[in-house]
C-alpha positions in Angstrom: 2.6 134.0 169.1 3.0 130.4 167.9 0.9 127.7 169.0 2.5 124.8 170.5 1.6 121.6 168.9 0.6 118.9 170.3 1.8 115.7 169.6 1.4 113.7 166.7 -2.3 113.1 165.3 -4.1 110.5 163.1 -7.3 109.3 161.9 -7.5 105.5 162.2 -9.7 102.2 162.3 -9.4 100.1 165.6 -10.3 96.6 166.0 -12.7 95.3 168.6 -11.0 92.9 171.5 -11.5 89.8 169.4 -10.2 91.2 166.2 -6.4 92.0 168.5 -6.4 89.1 169.5 -6.6 87.6 166.2 -3.8 89.8 165.0 -1.7 89.1 168.3 -1.7 85.5 167.0 -0.6 86.3 163.8 2.2 88.3 165.5 3.1 85.8 167.7 3.9 83.0 164.8 6.3 85.6 163.8 9.9 84.6 163.8 12.1 88.0 164.9 15.4 88.7 166.5 16.3 89.3 169.9 16.4 93.5 169.1 12.9 94.0 167.8 10.4 95.7 169.1 6.9 93.5 169.3 4.2 96.0 169.0 1.5 95.7 171.7 -2.2 94.5 170.5 -3.5 97.5 172.7 -1.4 99.5 169.5 -3.0 97.7 166.8 -4.7 100.1 164.3 -4.7 100.9 160.3 -3.9 104.5 160.1 -6.2 106.0 157.2 -4.6 109.5 157.3 -1.3 110.7 159.5 -1.6 114.7 160.2 1.6 114.7 162.2 2.5 117.9 164.1 -1.6 120.4 164.7 -1.1 123.6 166.9 -3.9 122.8 169.6 -6.2 125.4 168.2 -6.8 123.1 164.9 -8.1 119.7 166.8 -11.1 121.7 166.6 -11.3 121.3 162.7 -9.4 118.1 162.9 -13.0 116.7 164.6 -15.2 118.3 162.4 -13.5 116.7 159.8 -13.6 113.3 161.0 -17.6 114.1 162.0 -18.1 114.8 158.0 -16.2 112.4 156.9 -17.2 109.3 159.0 -19.1 107.0 156.9 -19.7 103.6 155.4 -18.4 100.4 157.3 -16.2 97.9 155.9 -14.2 94.4 156.4 -10.8 94.6 156.2 -9.0 91.7 155.0 -5.5 91.0 156.1 -4.1 88.8 153.3 0.0 88.9 153.8 3.3 89.5 156.2 5.2 92.1 155.0 8.8 93.4 155.8 9.0 96.8 154.7 12.9 97.6 155.0 12.9 101.1 154.9 11.1 101.9 158.3 12.4 98.4 159.4 8.4 97.3 160.2 6.7 93.6 159.8 3.2 94.3 159.1 0.0 92.2 158.2 -1.4 94.2 154.8 -5.1 93.6 153.6 -4.1 94.4 149.4 -7.3 94.6 148.8 -8.6 97.8 149.6 -12.8 98.1 150.6 -14.3 100.8 148.5 -16.1 102.1 151.7 -12.0 102.5 152.8 -11.0 104.1 149.8 -13.6 106.4 149.9 -12.7 107.7 153.5 -9.6 107.7 152.7 -10.0 110.4 149.7 -12.2 112.1 151.7 -10.1 112.8 154.9 -6.8 113.8 152.5 -9.3 116.1 150.3 -10.8 117.6 153.7 -7.2 118.0 155.3 -5.6 119.5 152.4 -7.9 122.1 152.5 -7.2 123.2 155.7 -3.5 123.4 154.8 -2.7 119.9 156.4 0.5 118.4 154.2 -0.1 115.3 153.7 1.1 112.5 151.3 -1.8 111.0 149.6 0.8 108.7 147.5 -1.9 105.4 148.0 -3.4 104.0 150.9 -1.9 100.9 152.1 -3.8 99.5 154.7 -1.7 97.6 157.1 -1.0 96.8 161.1 2.6 97.2 162.1 3.5 94.1 164.4 6.8 94.8 165.1 9.6 97.8 164.6 13.1 98.0 164.3 13.5 94.2 161.6 16.4 95.5 159.9 16.2 92.6 157.9 14.0 90.2 156.4 13.0 87.2 158.2 10.6 84.5 157.1 7.6 85.5 157.0 4.5 82.8 157.8 2.2 82.0 155.2 -0.8 85.2 154.7 -2.8 85.4 158.3 -6.1 84.7 159.1 -7.6 87.9 160.0 -10.6 90.6 159.4 -11.1 93.4 161.2 -15.0 95.0 160.7 -14.2 98.6 160.4 -17.0 100.0 162.1 -15.8 103.6 163.8 -13.6 106.2 162.4 -10.9 107.8 165.3 -8.6 110.9 165.5 -5.9 109.6 167.8 -2.9 111.5 169.1 0.2 109.5 169.7 2.9 110.9 172.3 6.2 111.2 171.3 9.5 110.9 172.9 8.3 107.8 174.4 10.3 104.5 173.1 6.8 103.0 172.7 3.9 104.8 171.4 0.8 106.5 173.8 -2.3 106.5 172.0 -5.0 108.4 173.4 -8.7 108.7 171.7 -9.6 112.4 170.8 -12.7 111.8 169.2 -14.7 109.1 167.5 -17.5 108.2 165.1 -19.2 105.3 163.9 -19.1 104.3 160.2 -22.5 104.2 159.3 -23.7 103.4 156.1 -25.5 107.1 155.3 -23.7 109.9 154.8 -22.6 111.7 157.5 -23.8 114.9 158.2 -22.3 118.3 157.3 
């Protein structure tokens, strides 16, 4: 019997409300065409590891990996707005990757690989998607003055088949300075 997959799963860091509002102010400055879909602020996040479809019975293994990997808070400084032509998105990018975030990314990818999750671990590119469906490069504002204090790792579900994602938190862990238990 083949288990039914759940919607897409991913590990992410989420901003607090003040950080979300600051990023929304950056997004509001973007001059984009009428057919562009702006991302609602409540969906802003930085994906640390995209897992994709996962059978329901494997979610507990992902939760255990998140619990073992969560450590080391960091500050993400978004210092550029960029247009990525292939996915047709405009993002706020953090070009300097905090050491703790890089370590978290590496640990998640290693542990997910150990349980057979096929990931694309080329490199970490911390960013927040601000708009989708941006086929042509717009004039982008100067780098945003926006920083997030990443203090929590979340395992998220993204509902598929919708015009806008619907995210649900499946589990969350504080990013602490001491090593995670386990």
